[in-house]
Backbone bond lengths (Angstrom), bond angles and torsions (degrees), N, CA, C in turn:
res aa  C-N    CA-C-N  psi(-1)  N-CA   C-N-CA  omega(-1)  CA-C   N-CA-C  phi
1 M - - - 1.450 - - 1.507 112.03 -
2 H 1.367 118.41 141.12 1.413 122.80 -171.79 1.535 106.96 -96.59
3 P 1.269 119.07 149.58 1.533 122.80 -172.17 1.585 103.37 -64.68
4 F 1.341 117.57 145.21 1.417 127.95 178.58 1.576 110.33 -149.96
5 S 1.306 116.37 157.34 1.442 121.05 170.91 1.561 112.38 -96.78
6 F 1.215 115.00 155.30 1.550 121.99 -175.76 1.491 107.03 -127.13
7 M 1.334 118.03 145.26 1.393 122.00 172.33 1.525 108.96 -148.61
8 K 1.327 122.02 151.57 1.408 123.03 178.33 1.488 108.00 -109.66
9 A 1.262 119.78 119.13 1.435 123.17 -178.14 1.600 109.80 -71.18
10 A 1.321 120.19 127.29 1.432 121.93 177.06 1.571 113.60 -80.74
11 D 1.307 113.10 -29.08 1.453 115.39 175.22 1.450 109.98 -155.28
12 T 1.363 116.71 179.81 1.487 123.42 -170.97 1.596 107.73 -57.87
13 R 1.332 113.66 -52.91 1.557 117.61 -179.59 1.403 112.40 -48.62
14 E 1.300 121.23 -44.62 1.510 122.98 -176.94 1.534 113.52 -71.92
15 A 1.320 112.22 -34.27 1.386 118.52 170.83 1.551 112.50 -59.43
16 L 1.251 118.00 -54.44 1.443 125.72 -179.03 1.552 112.87 -60.26
17 N 1.277 117.16 -36.42 1.434 119.14 179.80 1.570 109.89 -70.42
18 A 1.372 114.24 -37.05 1.421 117.22 179.28 1.509 111.95 -70.77
19 G 1.349 114.75 -35.63 1.525 124.04 179.40 1.592 105.50 -64.62
20 R 1.226 117.50 -39.63 1.539 123.47 -177.07 1.481 109.67 -66.42
21 R 1.358 116.93 -25.73 1.480 125.22 -177.37 1.550 109.36 -90.37
22 G 1.291 116.01 -0.59 1.477 121.71 175.96 1.502 114.37 105.60
23 G 1.289 115.82 1.44 1.503 118.48 179.49 1.542 112.63 -67.72
24 R 1.377 116.14 144.72 1.406 120.04 179.65 1.455 112.58 -100.71
25 Y 1.330 117.29 129.74 1.574 119.59 -175.81 1.507 110.27 -72.75
26 I 1.326 115.60 146.22 1.501 120.95 172.99 1.437 109.58 -144.77
27 A 1.279 117.87 143.79 1.511 125.38 178.15 1.496 105.37 -128.95
28 G 1.350 117.53 -91.42 1.452 119.29 -178.48 1.540 111.67 -69.66
29 G 1.358 117.46 -33.87 1.392 125.45 175.84 1.573 114.28 73.26
30 T 1.309 118.96 13.28 1.403 124.41 -175.61 1.466 111.77 -68.16
31 T 1.309 126.34 -20.55 1.412 124.79 176.80 1.564 108.70 -109.59
32 L 1.336 120.05 -42.38 1.438 117.97 -171.64 1.410 110.86 -65.42
33 V 1.406 116.78 -46.33 1.553 121.13 -176.18 1.468 109.20 -58.80
34 D 1.340 120.55 -35.24 1.493 122.03 176.41 1.552 110.19 -62.27
35 L 1.177 112.52 -43.65 1.539 117.18 -175.71 1.510 106.79 -71.03
36 M 1.258 121.81 -37.95 1.452 125.41 171.40 1.455 115.95 -50.95
37 R 1.385 110.03 -51.13 1.418 122.86 176.33 1.541 114.16 -50.64
38 E 1.336 112.13 -45.49 1.390 122.01 -177.43 1.498 114.02 -87.46
39 T 1.338 117.85 6.25 1.462 127.52 178.60 1.569 112.66 61.05
40 V 1.337 116.70 11.86 1.469 118.28 171.56 1.498 109.68 -65.48
41 E 1.322 118.42 -41.07 1.521 121.60 177.19 1.518 105.79 -113.26
42 R 1.353 110.77 136.90 1.425 119.32 -177.90 1.545 114.86 -130.44
43 P 1.341 118.47 51.42 1.423 120.01 -174.96 1.510 116.88 -63.60
44 E 1.221 112.79 141.31 1.536 114.36 179.96 1.497 111.58 -79.68
45 T 1.254 121.99 -29.11 1.471 127.55 -175.90 1.567 110.77 -135.49
46 L 1.286 118.80 128.65 1.406 120.30 168.98 1.559 110.37 -107.01
47 V 1.329 116.63 140.49 1.429 120.36 -179.60 1.489 106.33 -120.23
48 D 1.268 112.17 111.27 1.533 119.65 177.05 1.565 111.15 -73.50
49 I 1.341 120.49 118.61 1.365 124.08 -171.23 1.583 109.17 -113.49
50 S 1.296 117.94 11.34 1.440 124.11 -169.87 1.468 115.40 -62.74
51 D 1.425 114.68 -25.23 1.441 119.39 176.83 1.559 116.37 -87.27
52 L 1.367 118.67 4.20 1.375 119.44 -178.08 1.490 112.49 -74.99
53 P 1.325 123.22 149.32 1.501 124.25 -174.55 1.498 110.52 -80.95
54 L 1.300 115.27 67.66 1.559 124.66 -175.77 1.570 106.63 -126.20
55 R 1.395 117.14 42.57 1.466 117.91 -174.92 1.557 109.37 -125.10
56 D 1.329 119.22 23.38 1.472 118.72 179.03 1.569 110.20 -93.75
57 I 1.331 110.45 142.96 1.521 119.94 169.13 1.490 108.55 -123.54
58 R 1.325 116.94 126.08 1.462 120.77 -169.30 1.485 114.43 -159.14
59 V 1.308 118.04 151.37 1.397 123.28 174.26 1.613 108.18 -81.05
60 T 1.331 118.73 131.82 1.404 123.17 -170.63 1.502 107.34 -84.65
61 E 1.415 114.78 167.72 1.517 122.03 177.84 1.433 112.37 -59.16
62 R 1.343 114.50 -34.99 1.527 121.91 179.14 1.479 117.33 -78.03
63 G 1.384 114.65 1.18 1.455 118.58 -175.75 1.539 117.34 84.47
64 G 1.285 115.15 9.88 1.510 119.36 171.26 1.407 111.37 -88.33
65 F 1.362 112.50 -157.76 1.524 116.11 -174.52 1.598 104.42 -148.56
66 R 1.276 110.22 131.02 1.568 116.16 -173.20 1.559 107.68 -122.62
67 I 1.434 114.52 129.28 1.426 120.65 -175.90 1.596 101.64 -120.09
68 G 1.311 109.88 124.18 1.500 113.90 177.18 1.581 113.88 -66.51
69 A 1.324 111.83 151.07 1.479 114.18 -172.06 1.506 116.31 -68.37
70 L 1.422 116.34 -21.16 1.391 118.23 177.17 1.572 117.11 -101.65
71 V 1.349 115.55 14.50 1.404 120.49 169.73 1.506 108.57 -73.25
72 S 1.404 111.96 130.61 1.548 113.26 -178.58 1.448 110.45 -70.07
73 M 1.273 113.38 161.06 1.456 123.08 174.51 1.551 115.08 -54.16
74 A 1.343 111.64 -46.05 1.470 119.19 -179.02 1.449 109.29 -64.64
75 E 1.285 123.78 -46.56 1.448 129.11 176.45 1.458 112.79 -61.29
76 T 1.255 122.58 -40.55 1.478 123.16 174.18 1.547 112.07 -65.79
77 A 1.298 114.61 -45.37 1.414 121.16 -179.39 1.452 115.27 -59.03
78 A 1.402 114.73 -32.52 1.427 121.34 -174.21 1.514 114.42 -96.04
79 H 1.328 118.17 -6.98 1.461 125.51 -176.47 1.496 110.25 -61.35
80 P 1.251 123.01 124.31 1.499 124.31 -177.65 1.543 114.74 -53.66
81 K 1.323 115.13 -39.33 1.448 116.99 176.45 1.526 119.90 -66.82
82 V 1.384 108.75 -38.99 1.467 120.42 172.77 1.514 111.22 -56.90
83 R 1.347 113.32 -46.14 1.432 119.38 -170.39 1.538 111.59 -74.12
84 S 1.440 110.42 -29.79 1.521 114.86 -175.52 1.634 107.36 -86.27
85 L 1.324 115.54 -46.43 1.467 120.21 -176.55 1.512 115.57 -76.12
86 F 1.369 115.23 -42.49 1.490 120.23 -171.38 1.520 108.95 -138.57
87 P 1.420 116.52 67.38 1.406 118.30 179.29 1.603 112.04 -60.54
88 V 1.262 117.91 -18.70 1.478 119.59 177.27 1.530 108.53 -62.00
89 I 1.325 119.39 -33.32 1.526 121.20 178.58 1.518 111.03 -75.44
90 S 1.340 120.71 -40.74 1.432 121.76 172.01 1.466 116.60 -59.78
91 E 1.301 114.26 -42.45 1.485 121.58 179.93 1.487 109.99 -63.50
92 A 1.395 117.14 -49.72 1.421 121.21 177.44 1.481 115.57 -55.45
93 L 1.316 114.68 -40.04 1.493 121.84 -175.41 1.621 107.26 -72.44
94 E 1.352 113.23 -43.21 1.350 112.10 179.79 1.444 125.11 -71.89
95 L 1.369 109.88 -14.01 1.480 122.62 170.85 1.596 117.91 -92.89
96 S 1.418 108.69 4.02 1.461 113.22 -167.94 1.501 114.72 -85.54
97 A 1.347 116.13 -38.67 1.447 119.53 -169.67 1.516 109.04 -163.30
98 S 1.333 111.70 177.22 1.480 114.64 179.43 1.412 115.72 -65.88
99 A 1.290 125.79 166.54 1.432 126.61 178.99 1.533 112.62 -57.60
100 Q 1.378 111.83 -46.44 1.418 113.60 178.26 1.547 120.62 -59.56
101 L 1.310 112.13 -32.49 1.472 117.27 -179.73 1.516 103.88 -76.50
102 R 1.335 121.59 -38.68 1.556 121.73 -175.64 1.463 108.80 -66.75
103 N 1.361 118.46 -26.05 1.450 119.31 -178.90 1.570 111.08 -76.99
104 M 1.271 115.85 -23.49 1.510 122.40 179.38 1.491 117.82 -96.70
105 A 1.406 114.64 -40.36 1.427 118.68 -172.85 1.515 112.21 -76.00
106 T 1.288 117.38 146.88 1.429 123.28 -176.62 1.490 108.15 -108.01
107 I 1.392 115.24 164.50 1.420 125.00 -177.30 1.497 110.97 -64.36
108 G 1.384 116.20 -45.38 1.462 120.23 178.39 1.552 107.74 -63.05
109 G 1.264 119.99 -50.39 1.518 122.29 -176.80 1.540 107.72 -62.67
110 N 1.323 123.60 -31.03 1.416 122.19 -173.64 1.546 110.06 -71.43
111 I 1.376 116.58 -41.28 1.418 114.78 178.72 1.567 115.54 -77.48
112 M 1.340 115.97 -11.10 1.419 123.90 173.30 1.421 116.83 -89.74
113 Q 1.483 117.97 -6.89 1.457 118.67 -178.37 1.465 111.34 -60.33
114 R 1.383 111.22 153.56 1.424 118.60 -176.64 1.534 108.28 -98.60
115 T 1.295 117.86 166.64 1.360 125.37 -172.10 1.500 114.20 -58.35
116 R 1.383 122.22 153.40 1.455 124.51 174.49 1.538 107.78 -100.00
117 C 1.249 120.79 18.97 1.481 122.32 168.48 1.597 114.53 -50.45
118 T 1.252 116.62 119.63 1.386 118.74 -176.12 1.447 116.10 -58.59
119 Y 1.352 115.45 -29.62 1.485 122.61 -178.17 1.492 108.14 -78.56
120 F 1.283 121.35 -35.72 1.509 122.01 170.95 1.555 111.71 -61.74
121 R 1.360 118.07 -33.25 1.436 119.92 -175.37 1.500 114.58 -93.54
122 D 1.427 114.00 -0.95 1.467 120.85 178.47 1.557 103.53 -105.01
123 V 1.323 119.53 110.69 1.484 121.47 -174.02 1.527 110.76 -68.26
124 S 1.352 116.79 -13.69 1.414 118.69 -173.97 1.544 111.65 -91.55
125 A 1.428 115.31 -3.83 1.523 120.07 -173.74 1.531 102.30 -105.74
126 D 1.403 109.88 156.55 1.429 121.36 -177.31 1.548 106.71 -75.79
127 C 1.334 120.02 130.88 1.503 125.44 -173.16 1.486 107.64 -153.15
128 N 1.354 117.62 114.67 1.386 120.35 175.52 1.510 113.21 -65.45
129 K 1.343 113.34 -35.56 1.498 119.49 -176.39 1.539 109.54 -64.22
130 R 1.323 113.11 -40.06 1.512 115.55 -176.43 1.506 108.13 -87.65
131 E 1.276 122.90 -39.75 1.460 129.65 -178.26 1.512 110.61 -132.54
132 P 1.398 120.63 92.26 1.384 123.83 -174.89 1.506 113.32 -52.55
133 G 1.374 122.58 131.24 1.363 126.25 176.34 1.493 112.58 89.92
134 S 1.254 120.39 0.59 1.482 123.45 -179.50 1.558 110.63 -82.89
135 G 1.227 117.70 -17.74 1.532 120.10 -171.48 1.575 112.19 103.78
136 C 1.378 109.76 174.74 1.385 119.05 173.08 1.471 114.30 -127.80
137 A 1.382 111.65 112.73 1.535 117.23 -173.38 1.536 109.79 -72.31
138 A 1.312 117.87 -22.56 1.351 121.01 -179.39 1.483 117.52 -67.14
139 L 1.330 115.91 -23.17 1.485 119.84 -177.61 1.573 110.73 -60.34
140 H 1.248 113.40 -39.12 1.490 117.94 -175.85 1.459 112.18 -121.31
141 G 1.417 121.61 15.90 1.339 130.42 -179.13 1.529 110.24 -105.62
142 F 1.313 112.89 -157.26 1.513 118.83 179.23 1.548 104.70 -81.34
143 N 1.162 116.33 108.97 1.605 125.45 -170.79 1.445 115.04 -119.26
144 R 1.360 123.61 21.10 1.405 122.90 -168.71 1.489 108.26 -65.26
145 M 1.333 119.64 -36.63 1.477 123.93 -175.09 1.529 111.46 -86.80
146 H 1.269 119.63 4.43 1.455 117.84 -170.55 1.517 113.75 -94.08
147 A 1.375 120.03 177.87 1.504 123.36 -164.21 1.530 111.96 -82.98
148 I 1.279 113.39 151.11 1.498 122.94 169.68 1.431 115.64 -118.91
149 L 1.382 117.21 6.56 1.437 122.94 175.77 1.531 108.18 -134.49
150 G 1.245 117.80 141.11 1.486 125.88 177.27 1.676 113.45 68.71
151 T 1.297 110.51 21.34 1.435 111.76 179.69 1.507 115.35 -83.40
152 S 1.306 117.85 168.21 1.451 122.34 176.57 1.513 105.58 -141.37
153 D 1.321 113.68 175.47 1.483 120.70 174.26 1.519 113.71 -70.48
154 A 1.238 116.71 -6.13 1.504 124.81 -179.03 1.559 110.72 -100.43
155 C 1.328 119.49 -24.68 1.486 118.72 -172.51 1.562 108.72 -166.45
156 V 1.281 109.81 139.67 1.565 116.37 179.23 1.545 107.82 -130.94
157 A 1.345 121.60 15.37 1.389 125.22 -176.38 1.612 111.48 -71.57
158 T 1.199 116.43 139.47 1.512 120.46 172.58 1.546 115.58 -85.50
159 H 1.423 109.44 149.18 1.522 109.58 172.64 1.544 107.28 -83.96
160 P 1.404 115.18 134.01 1.562 116.81 -172.11 1.453 118.10 -83.23
161 S 1.295 120.46 -9.20 1.443 121.99 -169.25 1.492 111.11 -71.93
162 D 1.384 113.25 135.90 1.530 114.54 175.03 1.633 107.96 -88.26
163 V 1.249 116.02 -42.57 1.421 115.62 -171.98 1.558 111.29 -68.91
164 A 1.374 114.65 -26.41 1.477 120.04 175.85 1.556 109.99 -60.62
165 V 1.432 114.84 -31.71 1.418 115.07 174.76 1.577 114.41 -62.93
166 A 1.326 113.24 -42.13 1.343 121.47 -178.60 1.613 108.03 -66.44
167 F 1.350 118.50 -38.19 1.415 120.02 -179.95 1.609 109.19 -70.32
168 A 1.329 113.84 -34.04 1.566 116.48 177.22 1.446 110.13 -66.98
169 A 1.341 118.84 -38.24 1.495 120.68 178.72 1.469 115.64 -67.05
170 L 1.363 112.84 -38.23 1.491 120.60 179.14 1.572 115.89 -84.02
171 E 1.346 114.84 0.43 1.484 123.54 177.24 1.487 112.15 54.81
172 A 1.446 108.83 53.70 1.548 114.43 178.84 1.394 110.94 -77.00
173 T 1.298 113.58 167.52 1.488 128.82 179.03 1.559 110.45 -113.01
174 V 1.314 118.48 137.69 1.462 120.91 174.56 1.550 108.69 -102.88
175 H 1.350 115.23 127.21 1.374 122.08 -179.98 1.607 111.55 -95.72
176 L 1.230 118.83 130.21 1.472 126.27 -172.06 1.509 110.70 -124.08
177 L 1.362 111.92 150.92 1.390 120.56 173.48 1.504 111.11 -136.21
178 G 1.381 117.81 126.91 1.468 118.99 -172.02 1.516 107.48 -137.70
179 P 1.303 116.39 -172.04 1.480 122.31 175.54 1.549 115.22 -63.97
180 E 1.440 115.73 -19.41 1.315 117.60 -178.46 1.598 111.04 -105.82
181 G 1.265 116.21 12.24 1.428 120.21 177.19 1.439 116.18 114.84
182 E 1.284 122.97 -160.91 1.514 128.01 178.59 1.533 111.49 -98.32
183 R 1.215 116.37 147.85 1.468 127.28 171.37 1.422 116.82 -152.63
184 T 1.288 123.06 161.18 1.422 125.54 174.32 1.473 113.44 -118.76
185 V 1.350 117.34 148.33 1.522 120.42 177.44 1.515 104.48 -130.78
186 P 1.389 115.15 131.85 1.477 118.04 169.01 1.589 112.65 -54.30
187 F 1.234 113.55 139.41 1.522 116.41 -179.37 1.529 108.69 -52.48
188 A 1.251 121.57 -39.77 1.459 128.23 -174.38 1.421 109.07 -57.36
189 D 1.403 118.40 -33.52 1.495 123.71 -178.28 1.505 113.55 -100.58
190 F 1.237 123.41 -2.00 1.400 131.10 -179.97 1.550 114.28 -71.42
191 L 1.367 113.95 -55.63 1.374 118.92 176.93 1.546 110.43 -95.37
192 L 1.363 113.97 134.49 1.426 116.91 -163.84 1.521 111.21 -107.19
193 R 1.332 119.12 136.25 1.452 122.07 171.82 1.521 112.33 -61.67
194 P 1.347 124.01 151.13 1.326 125.22 -171.34 1.557 115.57 -65.10
195 G 1.321 114.17 -46.48 1.533 120.54 -177.22 1.540 108.13 51.86
196 N 1.367 116.36 -131.01 1.447 119.23 176.18 1.518 114.64 -94.68
197 A 1.332 118.23 3.69 1.460 125.51 -173.72 1.486 110.27 -132.45
198 P 1.426 122.00 56.99 1.433 122.09 179.35 1.496 118.09 -56.57
199 N 1.350 117.89 -20.71 1.448 122.11 177.13 1.514 112.07 -65.91
200 R 1.344 120.94 -22.24 1.400 126.01 176.05 1.443 110.45 -90.72
201 E 1.290 120.78 102.57 1.423 126.90 -166.92 1.587 117.03 -101.25
202 H 1.270 113.58 -17.45 1.458 120.58 -172.73 1.522 112.16 -153.06
203 A 1.389 113.40 172.10 1.499 120.95 -172.04 1.454 108.32 -93.18
204 L 1.358 123.09 -0.52 1.459 122.68 -178.21 1.609 110.43 -58.80
205 R 1.316 113.35 137.44 1.473 118.14 169.38 1.463 108.89 -93.59
206 K 1.375 110.04 163.54 1.516 115.33 -177.36 1.561 115.46 -49.78
207 G 1.291 113.84 124.57 1.577 114.01 172.69 1.552 107.99 89.16
208 E 1.387 123.65 -9.39 1.454 121.98 -177.25 1.496 109.21 -76.27
209 L 1.268 107.40 148.25 1.558 124.23 -176.21 1.454 108.90 -117.40
210 I 1.371 117.58 133.34 1.550 120.03 170.64 1.564 105.28 -79.50
211 T 1.279 111.71 130.47 1.428 117.60 178.34 1.469 117.71 -109.48
212 A 1.365 115.44 -28.66 1.532 122.09 175.49 1.424 109.41 -165.01
213 V 1.375 113.52 162.09 1.510 121.61 164.82 1.501 106.39 -119.68
214 E 1.350 114.75 131.04 1.398 118.30 -175.40 1.591 110.29 -120.11
215 I 1.303 113.62 132.44 1.495 123.30 177.19 1.493 108.31 -91.87
216 P 1.365 117.37 132.02 1.542 112.60 -177.84 1.480 110.73 -80.05
217 A 1.317 117.41 165.75 1.409 124.48 177.49 1.568 105.98 -61.45
218 L 1.364 112.64 135.25 1.403 118.36 179.06 1.485 111.21 -130.89
219 P 1.346 116.86 154.00 1.522 113.47 -172.69 1.541 112.66 -71.91
220 R 1.310 110.80 149.72 1.467 117.18 178.77 1.548 112.92 -111.01
221 P 1.339 121.83 150.28 1.501 127.49 0.32 1.532 112.34 -66.08
222 L 1.207 119.99 148.99 1.433 124.97 175.93 1.570 109.18 -133.63
223 K 1.351 110.49 116.43 1.563 117.11 175.98 1.580 108.44 -96.43
224 S 1.291 116.00 140.48 1.437 113.06 177.76 1.455 111.03 -153.58
225 G 1.340 121.18 158.10 1.414 124.68 -178.89 1.512 112.52 -162.76
226 Y 1.332 115.45 170.17 1.515 120.59 177.99 1.489 107.49 -138.42
227 L 1.352 110.43 131.24 1.494 120.87 175.23 1.535 108.64 -116.81
228 K 1.364 113.87 134.62 1.388 119.40 177.67 1.521 109.53 -131.82
229 V 1.303 109.72 127.80 1.561 117.96 177.08 1.491 110.35 -107.45
230 R 1.286 113.98 128.72 1.463 121.79 -172.07 1.569 111.55 -140.50
231 D 1.315 118.83 176.73 1.446 119.47 -178.11 1.546 108.90 -81.17
232 R 1.264 116.16 -26.50 1.521 121.62 179.71 1.469 110.82 -140.62
233 Q 1.288 118.50 163.78 1.379 120.32 -174.56 1.573 112.79 -86.52
234 S 1.327 111.02 -23.32 1.452 114.30 177.50 1.539 112.30 -78.40
235 Y 1.257 122.15 -176.06 1.454 123.74 -170.64 1.573 110.72 -48.52
236 E 1.360 119.32 120.86 1.374 122.49 -177.94 1.472 106.44 -167.20
237 F 1.327 115.18 149.82 1.525 118.66 172.77 1.363 116.12 -80.75
238 A 1.431 119.35 161.36 1.420 121.48 -165.93 1.523 112.95 -79.70
239 L 1.250 119.35 144.45 1.435 125.03 162.97 1.388 107.78 -78.81
240 T 1.411 118.11 -39.78 1.434 124.00 173.65 1.509 105.81 -165.92
241 S 1.302 112.70 149.20 1.490 118.52 177.88 1.586 109.53 -141.66
242 A 1.346 112.14 168.75 1.506 115.87 176.78 1.558 110.83 -148.27
243 A 1.316 118.10 125.70 1.345 127.09 172.82 1.470 107.79 -102.29
244 V 1.402 117.52 127.68 1.441 118.41 -178.06 1.542 109.85 -140.12
245 A 1.300 119.09 135.80 1.432 125.51 171.69 1.573 111.16 -130.84
246 L 1.341 113.45 133.61 1.518 114.60 -179.41 1.502 108.40 -133.77
247 H 1.351 112.82 137.19 1.531 119.04 169.17 1.439 103.46 -105.01
248 V 1.333 116.33 118.83 1.457 125.14 175.72 1.591 110.21 -116.69
249 R 1.277 115.91 125.29 1.501 125.46 176.74 1.434 112.40 -138.80
250 G 1.361 114.83 131.43 1.357 121.66 -173.21 1.466 119.63 57.61
251 G 1.359 111.20 33.83 1.453 117.70 -179.39 1.459 116.74 75.57
252 V 1.433 120.09 7.66 1.460 122.51 -179.90 1.498 110.76 -126.22
253 I 1.282 118.40 137.45 1.434 123.06 174.91 1.524 110.62 -62.12
254 R 1.184 120.20 112.15 1.491 125.60 179.54 1.582 114.26 -86.24
255 E 1.381 112.37 -38.34 1.368 120.67 -178.41 1.550 112.25 -151.87
256 A 1.247 119.49 139.66 1.448 127.45 -173.40 1.507 112.42 -135.99
257 K 1.414 117.86 133.88 1.351 123.28 179.87 1.496 105.78 -129.71
258 A 1.429 117.16 133.61 1.469 116.70 -177.65 1.540 109.51 -155.37
259 A 1.297 113.94 141.33 1.496 120.86 178.22 1.567 109.01 -148.84
260 A 1.333 115.34 158.00 1.445 118.64 179.70 1.477 110.11 -130.34
261 G 1.356 113.92 147.85 1.525 122.34 -177.00 1.477 107.19 -121.36
262 G 1.357 111.71 164.77 1.466 117.99 174.12 1.486 114.08 81.60
263 V 1.342 117.63 -4.94 1.450 120.99 -171.68 1.472 109.52 -128.27
264 G 1.420 120.31 -10.65 1.435 123.44 -175.58 1.425 115.83 -117.32
265 T 1.229 120.00 156.56 1.566 121.00 172.70 1.521 115.22 -66.43
266 V 1.445 110.40 -18.42 1.504 119.87 171.22 1.485 100.96 -137.93
267 P 1.389 118.11 167.00 1.503 117.39 171.06 1.404 110.92 -60.43
268 W 1.343 113.89 132.28 1.486 121.83 -160.24 1.531 112.06 -98.25
269 K 1.321 122.66 99.89 1.396 120.85 173.53 1.489 114.04 -63.09
270 L 1.311 119.86 148.61 1.533 122.35 -171.85 1.569 106.46 -119.76
271 P 1.271 122.74 71.20 1.468 121.43 -175.21 1.582 109.45 -67.46
272 A 1.317 120.70 -32.92 1.450 121.93 178.60 1.468 112.40 -61.90
273 V 1.338 110.18 -41.40 1.574 113.59 175.93 1.485 111.11 -62.27
274 E 1.362 116.82 -44.52 1.513 117.62 179.48 1.400 113.87 -62.31
275 R 1.396 119.31 -40.31 1.551 118.32 179.82 1.488 110.24 -68.59
276 H 1.365 118.44 -29.45 1.434 117.27 178.92 1.620 110.90 -68.71
277 L 1.187 117.50 -27.36 1.492 120.08 -176.34 1.555 114.99 -87.70
278 V 1.292 116.17 -37.33 1.470 119.80 -176.64 1.539 112.91 -56.15
279 G 1.337 116.23 124.58 1.446 119.24 173.43 1.626 111.67 95.75
280 E 1.297 110.71 -3.98 1.528 118.33 -174.73 1.623 108.44 -99.93
281 R 1.307 111.38 161.05 1.518 113.35 170.70 1.537 108.73 -96.21
282 P 1.281 119.50 141.56 1.463 122.73 -179.99 1.483 111.73 -57.68
283 S 1.341 115.55 135.71 1.477 120.21 179.00 1.587 105.54 -163.52
284 D 1.333 113.33 160.95 1.435 117.02 176.31 1.620 111.05 -66.56
285 A 1.320 115.66 -34.54 1.424 119.45 -179.41 1.613 109.03 -65.80
286 L 1.324 116.34 -39.43 1.488 119.70 178.95 1.400 111.14 -67.64
287 W 1.273 126.14 -43.90 1.508 128.69 177.63 1.575 108.76 -57.09
288 T 1.332 118.19 -40.92 1.453 120.81 -175.68 1.481 106.50 -69.47
289 A 1.352 118.18 -45.05 1.538 121.15 -174.23 1.543 108.85 -70.75
290 A 1.428 114.27 -35.42 1.500 113.39 -177.07 1.581 109.05 -70.43
291 A 1.332 115.90 -35.08 1.459 122.04 179.38 1.459 112.29 -61.12
292 E 1.332 121.22 -34.21 1.509 126.41 175.97 1.437 110.30 -58.62
293 E 1.332 118.43 -26.78 1.430 122.54 176.66 1.580 115.61 -68.18
294 A 1.267 112.02 -31.75 1.467 117.42 -179.08 1.487 117.30 -66.66
295 V 1.370 117.50 -18.81 1.458 117.62 -176.01 1.511 110.15 -110.96
296 Q 1.333 118.21 22.16 1.508 121.31 178.88 1.639 104.29 -81.38
297 G 1.222 113.45 134.69 1.446 117.11 176.14 1.506 119.16 81.18
298 V 1.334 115.91 17.72 1.448 121.11 -174.83 1.569 110.03 -78.78
299 R 1.355 114.80 149.66 1.517 117.24 176.26 1.462 106.78 -128.95
300 P 1.337 116.64 85.32 1.508 119.77 -179.93 1.533 107.03 -74.19
301 L 1.369 111.92 155.84 1.481 122.41 172.77 1.514 104.20 -97.01
302 E 1.344 111.39 177.80 1.570 117.63 -177.75 1.536 112.32 -55.40
303 N 1.335 114.92 -42.56 1.488 115.51 -171.47 1.602 113.00 -94.47
304 N 1.197 116.64 -6.13 1.451 115.40 179.53 1.471 119.72 -125.00
305 R 1.381 113.51 34.77 1.438 120.76 174.65 1.476 112.27 -66.81
306 F 1.321 119.84 -23.59 1.399 124.37 176.48 1.502 116.00 -64.38
307 K 1.311 111.58 -16.78 1.475 114.57 178.99 1.535 115.44 -75.09
308 V 1.312 118.65 -16.08 1.387 120.29 175.56 1.507 114.54 -66.51
309 A 1.362 116.33 -48.87 1.467 123.78 174.82 1.495 111.41 -67.61
310 L 1.396 118.58 -36.01 1.325 122.51 178.99 1.581 112.50 -68.05
311 L 1.225 117.05 -40.73 1.508 123.67 172.22 1.499 110.44 -54.35
312 K 1.296 114.36 -54.00 1.541 117.82 -176.06 1.538 109.67 -62.04
313 R 1.319 122.88 -39.39 1.382 126.68 -179.21 1.566 111.51 -68.10
314 T 1.292 116.88 -36.70 1.400 126.03 -179.02 1.561 108.78 -66.99
315 V 1.254 117.80 -51.01 1.397 125.32 178.21 1.541 111.65 -59.01
316 E 1.323 112.06 -47.86 1.452 116.82 -178.99 1.471 114.44 -63.25
317 R 1.518 116.25 -39.21 1.409 115.89 175.98 1.410 118.59 -66.50
318 Q 1.333 114.72 -32.96 1.439 120.05 -177.04 1.571 113.54 -77.65
319 L 1.353 113.96 -30.00 1.495 117.16 165.56 1.438 112.88 -59.32
320 R 1.299 118.34 -46.51 1.493 123.13 -178.54 1.498 108.51 -57.47
321 V 1.398 116.87 -49.57 1.420 119.09 -176.84 1.474 113.75 -62.25
322 V 1.424 116.04 -49.69 1.384 117.66 177.60 1.384 117.95 -66.66
323 G 1.348 115.78 -37.94 1.525 121.40 176.35 1.483 118.19 -72.84
324 G 1.313 114.87 -9.32 1.557 117.73 173.12 1.571 111.17 85.04
325 T 1.246 120.16 22.11 1.487 117.00 -177.97 1.618 108.47 -118.23
326 K 1.389 117.13 13.34 1.395 121.01 -179.27 1.451 114.31 -55.55
């Protein structure tokens, strides 16, 4: 680990000033500290923001739901309103990590976590995300866990967050505060596909701070859930996952939200699946046909072709579960 300075921000203004000077924000530290140990990250200054007033969970005036950036994963998952209104969020969080990590890690930090690609974390390997222009060792290496959606010739690393898949499905908004004031970014635009610049992973501007994630008002009743497929049932990252939310009234699907994880360079929204569902009556045949839409445009590598069929089965199964025809 390389030398660094450390400061604890007393208030938001102090944090923003430090961030503007190049300081890196840290709260739970469950990702950044690991990367510093491995010398992947070498920040000169860490800014502890854990005392900032960003720990509220509440229903908004517009009928949506707002989760403060410093609320822990465990607290969010256990919150009664989250569990009743958006079980897909609770389920994604509870499948994300060990209990110890969920007690420490925050919502803001979770969506900002960097890829678990082994080449990214091995400083001796070529990685455009870590060192732009060096190449991508995963393209011709062991790439079983890598992405099949949103890839480029520069990067095929997956985004590791589970709850980010739920946020993508529910079309959340990220609230930001920076030197130039407040702004909001749709979740779909917050995490960036690699393209030719995989080192640029998010839409944050220099010194900006995540203050909250907001879920918009959605029609009720709304059934939702999260399914994660992995190599083992204990703490493990997804081979593929599916977040689904359905509003069914009068026996017809009026609104559908769906996204996949473990298969994309970012949490992967599935608009074609959603369009296939809306206006239809739940049925086994419908789930099968809709799941076919999830695998359109995939780009599997030599070792992860199995993910194409696995993604389809995962989406279909979760549609059956949430749709009530399992």
